[in-house]
CHARMM-style PDB file with segment names, atoms N, HN, CA, C and O in Angstrom:
ATOM      1  N   MET     1     132.711 105.073  98.655  1.00  0.00      PROA
ATOM      2  CA  MET     1     132.387 105.124  97.323  1.00  0.00      PROA
ATOM      3  C   MET     1     133.038 106.440  96.636  1.00  0.00      PROA
ATOM      4  O   MET     1     133.052 107.325  97.492  1.00  0.00      PROA
ATOM      5  N   VAL     2     133.514 106.841  95.568  1.00  0.00      PROA
ATOM      6  HN  VAL     2     133.502 106.122  94.873  1.00  0.00      PROA
ATOM      7  CA  VAL     2     133.479 108.572  94.818  1.00  0.00      PROA
ATOM      8  C   VAL     2     132.315 108.740  93.389  1.00  0.00      PROA
ATOM      9  O   VAL     2     132.373 108.051  92.371  1.00  0.00      PROA
ATOM     10  N   SER     3     131.395 109.736  93.640  1.00  0.00      PROA
ATOM     11  HN  SER     3     131.347 110.296  94.467  1.00  0.00      PROA
ATOM     12  CA  SER     3     130.507 110.266  92.876  1.00  0.00      PROA
ATOM     13  C   SER     3     130.649 109.543  91.718  1.00  0.00      PROA
ATOM     14  O   SER     3     131.816 109.317  91.400  1.00  0.00      PROA
ATOM     15  N   LEU     4     129.849 109.148  91.048  1.00  0.00      PROA
ATOM     16  HN  LEU     4     128.901 109.332  91.307  1.00  0.00      PROA
ATOM     17  CA  LEU     4     130.451 109.056  89.556  1.00  0.00      PROA
ATOM     18  C   LEU     4     130.033 110.294  88.533  1.00  0.00      PROA
ATOM     19  O   LEU     4     130.534 110.337  87.409  1.00  0.00      PROA
ATOM     20  N   GLU     5     129.063 111.327  88.994  1.00  0.00      PROA
ATOM     21  HN  GLU     5     128.656 111.292  89.907  1.00  0.00      PROA
ATOM     22  CA  GLU     5     129.281 112.277  88.356  1.00  0.00      PROA
ATOM     23  C   GLU     5     129.614 113.222  88.459  1.00  0.00      PROA
ATOM     24  O   GLU     5     128.883 113.806  89.259  1.00  0.00      PROA
ATOM     25  N   LYS     6     130.734 114.125  87.929  1.00  0.00      PROA
ATOM     26  HN  LYS     6     131.328 113.651  87.279  1.00  0.00      PROA
ATOM     27  CA  LYS     6     131.290 115.405  88.503  1.00  0.00      PROA
ATOM     28  C   LYS     6     130.118 116.573  88.502  1.00  0.00      PROA
ATOM     29  O   LYS     6     128.939 116.380  88.205  1.00  0.00      PROA
ATOM     30  N   SER     7     130.626 117.649  88.843  1.00  0.00      PROA
ATOM     31  HN  SER     7     131.584 117.807  89.084  1.00  0.00      PROA
ATOM     32  CA  SER     7     129.802 119.180  89.699  1.00  0.00      PROA
ATOM     33  C   SER     7     129.504 119.292  87.588  1.00  0.00      PROA
ATOM     34  O   SER     7     128.503 118.684  87.207  1.00  0.00      PROA
ATOM     35  N   GLN     8     130.064 119.772  86.847  1.00  0.00      PROA
ATOM     36  HN  GLN     8     130.877 120.265  87.156  1.00  0.00      PROA
ATOM     37  CA  GLN     8     129.699 120.658  85.506  1.00  0.00      PROA
ATOM     38  C   GLN     8     128.255 119.413  84.254  1.00  0.00      PROA
ATOM     39  O   GLN     8     127.544 119.531  83.255  1.00  0.00      PROA
ATOM     40  N   ARG     9     128.646 118.375  85.315  1.00  0.00      PROA
ATOM     41  HN  ARG     9     129.223 118.279  86.126  1.00  0.00      PROA
ATOM     42  CA  ARG     9     127.297 117.568  84.746  1.00  0.00      PROA
ATOM     43  C   ARG     9     125.731 118.055  85.092  1.00  0.00      PROA
ATOM     44  O   ARG     9     124.800 118.254  84.312  1.00  0.00      PROA
ATOM     45  N   SER    10     125.799 118.195  86.845  1.00  0.00      PROA
ATOM     46  HN  SER    10     126.555 118.033  87.479  1.00  0.00      PROA
ATOM     47  CA  SER    10     124.888 118.112  87.305  1.00  0.00      PROA
ATOM     48  C   SER    10     124.610 119.793  87.175  1.00  0.00      PROA
ATOM     49  O   SER    10     123.569 120.288  87.607  1.00  0.00      PROA
ATOM     50  N   ILE    11     125.613 120.555  86.563  1.00  0.00      PROA
ATOM     51  HN  ILE    11     126.459 120.153  86.212  1.00  0.00      PROA
ATOM     52  CA  ILE    11     125.177 122.280  85.803  1.00  0.00      PROA
ATOM     53  C   ILE    11     124.313 121.472  85.040  1.00  0.00      PROA
ATOM     54  O   ILE    11     123.094 121.302  85.032  1.00  0.00      PROA
ATOM     55  N   VAL    12     125.441 120.930  84.279  1.00  0.00      PROA
ATOM     56  HN  VAL    12     126.431 121.068  84.285  1.00  0.00      PROA
ATOM     57  CA  VAL    12     124.109 121.278  83.260  1.00  0.00      PROA
ATOM     58  C   VAL    12     122.644 120.559  83.113  1.00  0.00      PROA
ATOM     59  O   VAL    12     121.762 120.990  82.371  1.00  0.00      PROA
ATOM     60  N   LYS    13     122.521 119.340  83.978  1.00  0.00      PROA
ATOM     61  HN  LYS    13     123.238 118.991  84.581  1.00  0.00      PROA
ATOM     62  CA  LYS    13     121.560 118.344  83.752  1.00  0.00      PROA
ATOM     63  C   LYS    13     120.600 119.551  84.598  1.00  0.00      PROA
ATOM     64  O   LYS    13     119.480 119.487  84.092  1.00  0.00      PROA
ATOM     65  N   SER    14     120.612 120.352  85.417  1.00  0.00      PROA
ATOM     66  HN  SER    14     121.522 120.404  85.828  1.00  0.00      PROA
ATOM     67  CA  SER    14     119.606 121.226  86.526  1.00  0.00      PROA
ATOM     68  C   SER    14     119.622 122.137  85.448  1.00  0.00      PROA
ATOM     69  O   SER    14     118.456 121.997  85.078  1.00  0.00      PROA
ATOM     70  N   VAL    15     120.172 123.076  84.582  1.00  0.00      PROA
ATOM     71  HN  VAL    15     121.119 123.189  84.883  1.00  0.00      PROA
ATOM     72  CA  VAL    15     119.832 124.550  83.598  1.00  0.00      PROA
ATOM     73  C   VAL    15     119.224 123.467  82.779  1.00  0.00      PROA
ATOM     74  O   VAL    15     118.188 123.304  83.423  1.00  0.00      PROA
ATOM     75  N   THR    16     119.148 122.444  81.599  1.00  0.00      PROA
ATOM     76  HN  THR    16     119.990 122.576  81.075  1.00  0.00      PROA
ATOM     77  CA  THR    16     118.584 121.877  81.156  1.00  0.00      PROA
ATOM     78  C   THR    16     116.826 121.468  81.012  1.00  0.00      PROA
ATOM     79  O   THR    16     115.914 121.706  80.220  1.00  0.00      PROA
ATOM     80  N   TYR    17     117.055 120.588  82.516  1.00  0.00      PROA
ATOM     81  HN  TYR    17     117.796 120.395  83.159  1.00  0.00      PROA
ATOM     82  CA  TYR    17     115.878 120.441  83.362  1.00  0.00      PROA
ATOM     83  C   TYR    17     114.759 121.824  83.474  1.00  0.00      PROA
ATOM     84  O   TYR    17     113.609 122.050  83.099  1.00  0.00      PROA
ATOM     85  N   ARG    18     115.818 122.558  84.204  1.00  0.00      PROA
ATOM     86  HN  ARG    18     116.753 122.374  84.509  1.00  0.00      PROA
ATOM     87  CA  ARG    18     114.550 124.529  84.240  1.00  0.00      PROA
ATOM     88  C   ARG    18     114.268 124.903  83.916  1.00  0.00      PROA
ATOM     89  O   ARG    18     113.408 125.692  84.308  1.00  0.00      PROA
ATOM     90  N   LEU    19     115.026 124.644  81.871  1.00  0.00      PROA
ATOM     91  HN  LEU    19     115.725 124.004  81.553  1.00  0.00      PROA
ATOM     92  CA  LEU    19     114.554 125.023  80.774  1.00  0.00      PROA
ATOM     93  C   LEU    19     113.054 124.702  80.321  1.00  0.00      PROA
ATOM     94  O   LEU    19     112.226 125.516  79.912  1.00  0.00      PROA
ATOM     95  N   LEU    20     112.885 123.184  80.509  1.00  0.00      PROA
ATOM     96  HN  LEU    20     113.558 122.523  80.842  1.00  0.00      PROA
ATOM     97  CA  LEU    20     111.400 122.705  79.663  1.00  0.00      PROA
ATOM     98  C   LEU    20     110.837 123.079  81.604  1.00  0.00      PROA
ATOM     99  O   LEU    20     109.942 123.898  81.809  1.00  0.00      PROA
ATOM    100  N   SER    21     111.339 122.544  82.454  1.00  0.00      PROA
ATOM    101  HN  SER    21     112.067 121.879  82.287  1.00  0.00      PROA
ATOM    102  CA  SER    21     110.233 123.652  83.844  1.00  0.00      PROA
ATOM    103  C   SER    21     109.657 124.854  82.987  1.00  0.00      PROA
ATOM    104  O   SER    21     108.584 124.716  82.399  1.00  0.00      PROA
ATOM    105  N   ILE    22     110.164 125.682  82.941  1.00  0.00      PROA
ATOM    106  HN  ILE    22     111.035 125.794  83.418  1.00  0.00      PROA
ATOM    107  CA  ILE    22     110.124 126.908  82.700  1.00  0.00      PROA
ATOM    108  C   ILE    22     108.866 127.166  81.316  1.00  0.00      PROA
ATOM    109  O   ILE    22     107.970 127.998  81.451  1.00  0.00      PROA
ATOM    110  N   ALA    23     108.974 126.514  80.347  1.00  0.00      PROA
ATOM    111  HN  ALA    23     109.702 125.838  80.237  1.00  0.00      PROA
ATOM    112  CA  ALA    23     108.367 126.138  79.643  1.00  0.00      PROA
ATOM    113  C   ALA    23     107.017 125.324  79.714  1.00  0.00      PROA
ATOM    114  O   ALA    23     105.938 125.576  79.180  1.00  0.00      PROA
ATOM    115  N   ALA    24     107.309 124.499  80.354  1.00  0.00      PROA
ATOM    116  HN  ALA    24     108.186 124.294  80.788  1.00  0.00      PROA
ATOM    117  CA  ALA    24     105.730 124.267  80.838  1.00  0.00      PROA
ATOM    118  C   ALA    24     105.046 124.790  81.867  1.00  0.00      PROA
ATOM    119  O   ALA    24     103.823 124.789  82.007  1.00  0.00      PROA
ATOM    120  N   ASP    25     106.028 125.329  82.731  1.00  0.00      PROA
ATOM    121  HN  ASP    25     107.021 125.329  82.617  1.00  0.00      PROA
ATOM    122  CA  ASP    25     104.642 126.621  83.929  1.00  0.00      PROA
ATOM    123  C   ASP    25     104.834 127.891  83.366  1.00  0.00      PROA
ATOM    124  O   ASP    25     105.010 128.928  84.005  1.00  0.00      PROA
ATOM    125  N   MET    26     104.793 127.768  82.071  1.00  0.00      PROA
ATOM    126  HN  MET    26     104.650 126.926  81.551  1.00  0.00      PROA
ATOM    127  CA  MET    26     104.037 129.392  81.532  1.00  0.00      PROA
ATOM    128  C   MET    26     103.393 128.819  80.662  1.00  0.00      PROA
ATOM    129  O   MET    26     102.686 129.753  80.282  1.00  0.00      PROA
ATOM    130  N   ILE    27     102.983 127.585  79.786  1.00  0.00      PROA
ATOM    131  HN  ILE    27     103.558 126.826  80.094  1.00  0.00      PROA
ATOM    132  CA  ILE    27     101.826 127.371  79.271  1.00  0.00      PROA
ATOM    133  C   ILE    27     100.527 127.183  80.061  1.00  0.00      PROA
ATOM    134  O   ILE    27      99.433 127.683  79.798  1.00  0.00      PROA
ATOM    135  N   ALA    28     100.898 126.242  81.240  1.00  0.00      PROA
ATOM    136  HN  ALA    28     101.786 125.837  81.454  1.00  0.00      PROA
ATOM    137  CA  ALA    28      99.769 126.717  82.492  1.00  0.00      PROA
ATOM    138  C   ALA    28      99.827 127.331  83.347  1.00  0.00      PROA
ATOM    139  O   ALA    28      99.382 127.023  84.453  1.00  0.00      PROA
ATOM    140  N   ALA    29     100.638 128.817  82.939  1.00  0.00      PROA
ATOM    141  HN  ALA    29     100.999 129.067  82.041  1.00  0.00      PROA
ATOM    142  CA  ALA    29     100.171 129.821  84.014  1.00  0.00      PROA
ATOM    143  C   ALA    29      99.414 130.967  82.663  1.00  0.00      PROA
ATOM    144  O   ALA    29      98.559 131.848  82.754  1.00  0.00      PROA
ATOM    145  N   TYR    30     100.015 130.561  81.759  1.00  0.00      PROA
ATOM    146  HN  TYR    30     100.709 129.845  81.685  1.00  0.00      PROA
ATOM    147  CA  TYR    30      99.310 131.642  80.701  1.00  0.00      PROA
ATOM    148  C   TYR    30      97.529 130.563  80.604  1.00  0.00      PROA
ATOM    149  O   TYR    30      96.490 131.072  81.025  1.00  0.00      PROA
ATOM    150  N   PHE    31      97.547 129.582  80.189  1.00  0.00      PROA
ATOM    151  HN  PHE    31      98.390 129.168  79.847  1.00  0.00      PROA
ATOM    152  CA  PHE    31      96.180 128.923  80.850  1.00  0.00      PROA
ATOM    153  C   PHE    31      95.457 129.550  82.284  1.00  0.00      PROA
ATOM    154  O   PHE    31      94.346 129.685  81.773  1.00  0.00      PROA
ATOM    155  N   PHE    32      95.378 129.741  82.843  1.00  0.00      PROA
ATOM    156  HN  PHE    32      96.281 129.631  83.258  1.00  0.00      PROA
ATOM    157  CA  PHE    32      94.629 130.093  83.970  1.00  0.00      PROA
ATOM    158  C   PHE    32      94.998 131.637  83.971  1.00  0.00      PROA
ATOM    159  O   PHE    32      94.226 132.120  84.800  1.00  0.00      PROA
ATOM    160  N   THR    33      95.691 132.525  83.522  1.00  0.00      PROA
ATOM    161  HN  THR    33      96.318 132.132  82.849  1.00  0.00      PROA
ATOM    162  CA  THR    33      95.592 133.938  83.363  1.00  0.00      PROA
ATOM    163  C   THR    33      95.245 134.719  82.056  1.00  0.00      PROA
ATOM    164  O   THR    33      94.623 135.781  82.030  1.00  0.00      PROA
ATOM    165  N   GLN    34      95.973 133.720  80.456  1.00  0.00      PROA
ATOM    166  HN  GLN    34      96.479 132.857  80.477  1.00  0.00      PROA
ATOM    167  CA  GLN    34      95.335 134.210  79.809  1.00  0.00      PROA
ATOM    168  C   GLN    34      96.258 135.602  79.706  1.00  0.00      PROA
ATOM    169  O   GLN    34      95.710 136.440  78.989  1.00  0.00      PROA
ATOM    170  N   SER    35      97.297 135.949  80.160  1.00  0.00      PROA
ATOM    171  HN  SER    35      97.742 135.269  80.742  1.00  0.00      PROA
ATOM    172  CA  SER    35      97.884 136.925  79.984  1.00  0.00      PROA
ATOM    173  C   SER    35      99.909 136.158  79.611  1.00  0.00      PROA
ATOM    174  O   SER    35     100.430 135.157  80.103  1.00  0.00      PROA
ATOM    175  N   ALA    36     100.577 137.301  78.470  1.00  0.00      PROA
ATOM    176  HN  ALA    36     100.155 138.115  78.071  1.00  0.00      PROA
ATOM    177  CA  ALA    36     102.131 136.656  78.812  1.00  0.00      PROA
ATOM    178  C   ALA    36     102.353 137.358  79.447  1.00  0.00      PROA
ATOM    179  O   ALA    36     102.319 136.832  80.559  1.00  0.00      PROA
ATOM    180  N   VAL    37     102.640 138.513  79.543  1.00  0.00      PROA
ATOM    181  HN  VAL    37     102.667 138.941  78.640  1.00  0.00      PROA
ATOM    182  CA  VAL    37     102.830 138.978  80.501  1.00  0.00      PROA
ATOM    183  C   VAL    37     103.180 138.579  81.918  1.00  0.00      PROA
ATOM    184  O   VAL    37     104.332 138.556  82.351  1.00  0.00      PROA
ATOM    185  N   ALA    38     101.743 138.167  82.826  1.00  0.00      PROA
ATOM    186  HN  ALA    38     100.807 138.186  82.474  1.00  0.00      PROA
ATOM    187  CA  ALA    38     101.389 137.841  84.315  1.00  0.00      PROA
ATOM    188  C   ALA    38     102.996 136.020  83.552  1.00  0.00      PROA
ATOM    189  O   ALA    38     104.141 135.607  83.738  1.00  0.00      PROA
ATOM    190  N   SER    39     102.040 135.820  82.947  1.00  0.00      PROA
ATOM    191  HN  SER    39     101.111 136.156  82.796  1.00  0.00      PROA
ATOM    192  CA  SER    39     102.615 134.057  82.930  1.00  0.00      PROA
ATOM    193  C   SER    39     104.519 134.011  83.032  1.00  0.00      PROA
ATOM    194  O   SER    39     105.101 133.088  83.602  1.00  0.00      PROA
ATOM    195  N   ILE    40     105.171 135.053  82.441  1.00  0.00      PROA
ATOM    196  HN  ILE    40     104.699 135.803  81.978  1.00  0.00      PROA
ATOM    197  CA  ILE    40     106.299 134.939  82.628  1.00  0.00      PROA
ATOM    198  C   ILE    40     106.921 135.411  83.675  1.00  0.00      PROA
ATOM    199  O   ILE    40     108.059 135.152  84.065  1.00  0.00      PROA
ATOM    200  N   GLY    41     105.840 136.379  84.282  1.00  0.00      PROA
ATOM    201  HN  GLY    41     104.915 136.589  83.964  1.00  0.00      PROA
ATOM    202  CA  GLY    41     106.674 136.982  85.290  1.00  0.00      PROA
ATOM    203  C   GLY    41     106.629 135.162  86.481  1.00  0.00      PROA
ATOM    204  O   GLY    41     107.518 134.522  87.043  1.00  0.00      PROA
ATOM    205  N   ILE    42     105.261 134.998  86.373  1.00  0.00      PROA
ATOM    206  HN  ILE    42     104.538 135.518  85.916  1.00  0.00      PROA
ATOM    207  CA  ILE    42     104.882 134.066  87.771  1.00  0.00      PROA
ATOM    208  C   ILE    42     106.238 132.943  87.386  1.00  0.00      PROA
ATOM    209  O   ILE    42     106.994 132.577  88.286  1.00  0.00      PROA
ATOM    210  N   ALA    43     106.401 132.504  86.044  1.00  0.00      PROA
ATOM    211  HN  ALA    43     105.786 132.801  85.313  1.00  0.00      PROA
ATOM    212  CA  ALA    43     107.603 131.514  85.750  1.00  0.00      PROA
ATOM    213  C   ALA    43     109.110 132.144  86.142  1.00  0.00      PROA
ATOM    214  O   ALA    43     110.252 131.760  86.392  1.00  0.00      PROA
ATOM    215  N   ALA    44     108.700 132.785  86.079  1.00  0.00      PROA
ATOM    216  HN  ALA    44     107.772 133.097  85.875  1.00  0.00      PROA
ATOM    217  CA  ALA    44     110.510 133.809  86.418  1.00  0.00      PROA
ATOM    218  C   ALA    44     110.527 133.068  88.006  1.00  0.00      PROA
ATOM    219  O   ALA    44     111.357 132.324  88.530  1.00  0.00      PROA
ATOM    220  N   VAL    45     109.032 133.711  88.573  1.00  0.00      PROA
ATOM    221  HN  VAL    45     108.359 134.314  88.147  1.00  0.00      PROA
ATOM    222  CA  VAL    45     109.372 134.114  90.280  1.00  0.00      PROA
ATOM    223  C   VAL    45     109.581 132.285  90.812  1.00  0.00      PROA
ATOM    224  O   VAL    45     110.512 131.764  91.425  1.00  0.00      PROA
ATOM    225  N   ILE    46     108.295 131.682  90.270  1.00  0.00      PROA
ATOM    226  HN  ILE    46     107.539 132.106  89.772  1.00  0.00      PROA
ATOM    227  CA  ILE    46     108.851 130.268  90.846  1.00  0.00      PROA
ATOM    228  C   ILE    46     110.360 129.771  90.211  1.00  0.00      PROA
ATOM    229  O   ILE    46     111.086 128.958  90.785  1.00  0.00      PROA
ATOM    230  N   ASN    47     110.643 130.353  89.057  1.00  0.00      PROA
ATOM    231  HN  ASN    47     110.053 131.013  88.591  1.00  0.00      PROA
ATOM    232  CA  ASN    47     112.608 128.802  88.692  1.00  0.00      PROA
ATOM    233  C   ASN    47     113.337 129.849  89.024  1.00  0.00      PROA
ATOM    234  O   ASN    47     114.551 129.829  88.826  1.00  0.00      PROA
ATOM    235  N   SER    48     112.841 130.710  89.466  1.00  0.00      PROA
ATOM    236  HN  SER    48     111.854 130.727  89.626  1.00  0.00      PROA
ATOM    237  CA  SER    48     114.229 131.945  89.879  1.00  0.00      PROA
ATOM    238  C   SER    48     114.696 131.308  90.935  1.00  0.00      PROA
ATOM    239  O   SER    48     115.904 131.316  90.701  1.00  0.00      PROA
ATOM    240  N   TYR    49     114.535 130.693  92.066  1.00  0.00      PROA
ATOM    241  HN  TYR    49     113.553 130.687  92.256  1.00  0.00      PROA
ATOM    242  CA  TYR    49     114.965 129.856  92.985  1.00  0.00      PROA
ATOM    243  C   TYR    49     115.159 128.050  92.855  1.00  0.00      PROA
ATOM    244  O   TYR    49     115.915 127.372  93.551  1.00  0.00      PROA
ATOM    245  N   SER    50     114.513 127.698  92.084  1.00  0.00      PROA
ATOM    246  HN  SER    50     113.899 128.249  91.519  1.00  0.00      PROA
ATOM    247  CA  SER    50     114.665 126.362  91.516  1.00  0.00      PROA
ATOM    248  C   SER    50     115.490 125.625  91.015  1.00  0.00      PROA
ATOM    249  O   SER    50     115.648 124.411  91.138  1.00  0.00      PROA
ATOM    250  N   ILE    51     116.195 126.597  90.260  1.00  0.00      PROA
ATOM    251  HN  ILE    51     116.068 127.584  90.160  1.00  0.00      PROA
ATOM    252  CA  ILE    51     116.848 125.568  89.833  1.00  0.00      PROA
ATOM    253  C   ILE    51     118.184 125.551  90.676  1.00  0.00      PROA
ATOM    254  O   ILE    51     119.028 124.893  90.068  1.00  0.00      PROA
ATOM    255  N   VAL    52     118.620 126.008  91.769  1.00  0.00      PROA
ATOM    256  HN  VAL    52     117.934 126.542  92.263  1.00  0.00      PROA
ATOM    257  CA  VAL    52     119.598 126.196  93.089  1.00  0.00      PROA
ATOM    258  C   VAL    52     118.713 124.535  93.874  1.00  0.00      PROA
ATOM    259  O   VAL    52     119.086 123.378  94.069  1.00  0.00      PROA
ATOM    260  N   LEU    53     117.998 124.970  94.006  1.00  0.00      PROA
ATOM    261  HN  LEU    53     117.695 125.910  93.848  1.00  0.00      PROA
ATOM    262  CA  LEU    53     117.323 123.623  94.855  1.00  0.00      PROA
ATOM    263  C   LEU    53     117.567 122.755  93.995  1.00  0.00      PROA
ATOM    264  O   LEU    53     118.115 121.850  94.625  1.00  0.00      PROA
ATOM    265  N   TYR    54     117.456 122.279  92.248  1.00  0.00      PROA
ATOM    266  HN  TYR    54     117.012 123.015  91.736  1.00  0.00      PROA
ATOM    267  CA  TYR    54     117.336 121.133  91.972  1.00  0.00      PROA
ATOM    268  C   TYR    54     118.846 120.976  91.817  1.00  0.00      PROA
ATOM    269  O   TYR    54     119.161 119.920  91.267  1.00  0.00      PROA
ATOM    270  N   TYR    55     119.705 121.655  92.118  1.00  0.00      PROA
ATOM    271  HN  TYR    55     119.449 122.513  92.565  1.00  0.00      PROA
ATOM    272  CA  TYR    55     121.025 121.600  91.779  1.00  0.00      PROA
ATOM    273  C   TYR    55     121.750 121.137  92.955  1.00  0.00      PROA
ATOM    274  O   TYR    55     122.854 120.601  93.050  1.00  0.00      PROA
ATOM    275  N   LEU    56     120.562 121.583  94.153  1.00  0.00      PROA
ATOM    276  HN  LEU    56     119.664 122.018  94.076  1.00  0.00      PROA
ATOM    277  CA  LEU    56     121.294 120.671  95.450  1.00  0.00      PROA
ATOM    278  C   LEU    56     120.620 119.246  95.729  1.00  0.00      PROA
ATOM    279  O   LEU    56     121.477 118.452  96.117  1.00  0.00      PROA
ATOM    280  N   HSD    57     119.921 118.938  95.685  1.00  0.00      PROA
ATOM    281  HN  HSD    57     119.225 119.582  95.370  1.00  0.00      PROA
ATOM    282  CA  HSD    57     119.001 117.545  95.184  1.00  0.00      PROA
ATOM    283  C   HSD    57     120.083 116.945  94.520  1.00  0.00      PROA
ATOM    284  O   HSD    57     120.696 116.404  95.441  1.00  0.00      PROA
ATOM    285  N   GLU    58     120.613 116.742  93.606  1.00  0.00      PROA
ATOM    286  HN  GLU    58     120.116 117.181  92.858  1.00  0.00      PROA
ATOM    287  CA  GLU    58     121.463 116.098  92.717  1.00  0.00      PROA
ATOM    288  C   GLU    58     123.038 115.956  92.864  1.00  0.00      PROA
ATOM    289  O   GLU    58     123.931 115.211  92.459  1.00  0.00      PROA
ATOM    290  N   ARG    59     122.857 117.314  93.832  1.00  0.00      PROA
ATOM    291  HN  ARG    59     122.132 117.919  94.160  1.00  0.00      PROA
ATOM    292  CA  ARG    59     124.912 116.963  94.640  1.00  0.00      PROA
ATOM    293  C   ARG    59     124.634 115.607  95.674  1.00  0.00      PROA
ATOM    294  O   ARG    59     125.231 114.533  95.753  1.00  0.00      PROA
ATOM    295  N   VAL    60     123.191 116.279  96.593  1.00  0.00      PROA
ATOM    296  HN  VAL    60     122.706 117.151  96.529  1.00  0.00      PROA
ATOM    297  CA  VAL    60     123.056 115.150  97.816  1.00  0.00      PROA
ATOM    298  C   VAL    60     122.697 113.737  96.901  1.00  0.00      PROA
ATOM    299  O   VAL    60     122.863 112.610  97.368  1.00  0.00      PROA
ATOM    300  N   TRP    61     122.351 113.909  95.982  1.00  0.00      PROA
ATOM    301  HN  TRP    61     122.216 114.825  95.603  1.00  0.00      PROA
ATOM    302  CA  TRP    61     121.669 112.378  95.768  1.00  0.00      PROA
ATOM    303  C   TRP    61     123.055 111.499  94.578  1.00  0.00      PROA
ATOM    304  O   TRP    61     122.944 110.334  94.196  1.00  0.00      PROA
ATOM    305  N   ALA    62     124.039 112.271  94.272  1.00  0.00      PROA
ATOM    306  HN  ALA    62     124.129 113.217  94.582  1.00  0.00      PROA
ATOM    307  CA  ALA    62     125.541 112.297  93.603  1.00  0.00      PROA
ATOM    308  C   ALA    62     126.039 111.052  95.302  1.00  0.00      PROA
ATOM    309  O   ALA    62     126.447 109.921  95.038  1.00  0.00      PROA
ATOM    310  N   HSD    63     125.979 111.264  96.050  1.00  0.00      PROA
ATOM    311  HN  HSD    63     125.647 112.182  96.264  1.00  0.00      PROA
ATOM    312  CA  HSD    63     126.103 111.067  97.174  1.00  0.00      PROA
ATOM    313  C   HSD    63     125.766 109.482  98.055  1.00  0.00      PROA
ATOM    314  O   HSD    63     126.362 108.654  98.743  1.00  0.00      PROA
ATOM    315  N   ILE    64     124.497 109.729  97.526  1.00  0.00      PROA
ATOM    316  HN  ILE    64     124.013 110.402  96.966  1.00  0.00      PROA
ATOM    317  CA  ILE    64     123.963 108.621  98.204  1.00  0.00      PROA
ATOM    318  C   ILE    64     124.245 107.210  97.692  1.00  0.00      PROA
ATOM    319  O   ILE    64     124.464 107.113  96.485  1.00  0.00      PROA
ATOM    320  N   HSD    65     124.266 106.328  98.285  1.00  0.00      PROA
ATOM    321  HN  HSD    65     124.088 106.407  99.266  1.00  0.00      PROA
ATOM    322  CA  HSD    65     124.360 104.998  97.127  1.00  0.00      PROA
ATOM    323  C   HSD    65     123.324 103.942  96.958  1.00  0.00      PROA
ATOM    324  O   HSD    65     123.842 102.950  96.444  1.00  0.00      PROA
ATOM    325  N   LEU    66     121.978 103.771  97.212  1.00  0.00      PROA
ATOM    326  HN  LEU    66     121.558 104.577  97.629  1.00  0.00      PROA
ATOM    327  CA  LEU    66     120.812 103.099  97.030  1.00  0.00      PROA
ATOM    328  C   LEU    66     120.377 102.666  95.612  1.00  0.00      PROA
ATOM    329  O   LEU    66     119.490 103.107  94.881  1.00  0.00      PROA
ATOM    330  N   GLY    67     120.754 102.245  95.541  1.00  0.00      PROA
ATOM    331  HN  GLY    67     121.475 101.887  96.135  1.00  0.00      PROA
ATOM    332  CA  GLY    67     120.747 101.643  93.989  1.00  0.00      PROA
ATOM    333  C   GLY    67     121.877 101.419  92.236  1.00  0.00      PROA
ATOM    334  O   GLY    67     121.807 101.246  91.019  1.00  0.00      PROA
ATOM    335  N   ARG    68     122.803 101.600  93.403  1.00  0.00      PROA
ATOM    336  HN  ARG    68     122.860 101.740  94.391  1.00  0.00      PROA
ATOM    337  CA  ARG    68     124.302 101.278  92.592  1.00  0.00      PROA
ATOM    338  C   ARG    68     125.178 100.238  92.727  1.00  0.00      PROA
ATOM    339  O   ARG    68     125.166  99.378  93.607  1.00  0.00      PROA
ATOM    340  N   ARG    69     125.861 100.342  91.908  1.00  0.00      PROA
ATOM    341  HN  ARG    69     125.871 101.041  91.193  1.00  0.00      PROA
ATOM    342  CA  ARG    69     126.943  99.063  92.290  1.00  0.00      PROA
ATOM    343  C   ARG    69     128.397  99.699  92.209  1.00  0.00      PROA
ATOM    344  O   ARG    69     128.972 100.630  91.647  1.00  0.00      PROA
ATOM    345  N   LYS    70     128.642  98.733  93.031  1.00  0.00      PROA
ATOM    346  HN  LYS    70     128.174  97.976  93.487  1.00  0.00      PROA
ATOM    347  CA  LYS    70     130.137  99.365  93.207  1.00  0.00      PROA
ATOM    348  C   LYS    70     131.172  98.448  92.074  1.00  0.00      PROA
ATOM    349  O   LYS    70     131.507  97.271  91.941  1.00  0.00      PROA
ATOM    350  N   ILE    71     131.508 100.119  91.184  1.00  0.00      PROA
ATOM    351  HN  ILE    71     131.236 101.075  91.293  1.00  0.00      PROA
ATOM    352  CA  ILE    71     132.890  99.569  90.758  1.00  0.00      PROA
ATOM    353  C   ILE    71     134.483  99.260  91.174  1.00  0.00      PROA
ATOM    354  O   ILE    71     135.342 100.052  91.561  1.00  0.00      PROA
ATOM    355  N   VAL    72     134.555  97.894  90.962  1.00  0.00      PROA
ATOM    356  HN  VAL    72     133.857  97.251  90.647  1.00  0.00      PROA
ATOM    357  CA  VAL    72     135.948  97.215  90.855  1.00  0.00      PROA
ATOM    358  C   VAL    72     136.618  97.704  90.353  1.00  0.00      PROA
ATOM    359  OT1 VAL    72     137.750  97.240  90.218  1.00  0.00      PROA
TER     360      VAL     72
END
């Protein structure tokens, strides 16, 4: 079975998810630090590697057939 999603779709999904996650991380960090600069730094560190991990996760799942129907 061939993956139904192209690589570009996974990239766009990864970027939009990361943007949402960055905003949530900055808000959470600000709640604890009360510093905008520290919040931005924390969010940058956390999310700098997360987009790559999410993309790899998406590509692996694109080849896992669990829960998919076969197209005839």
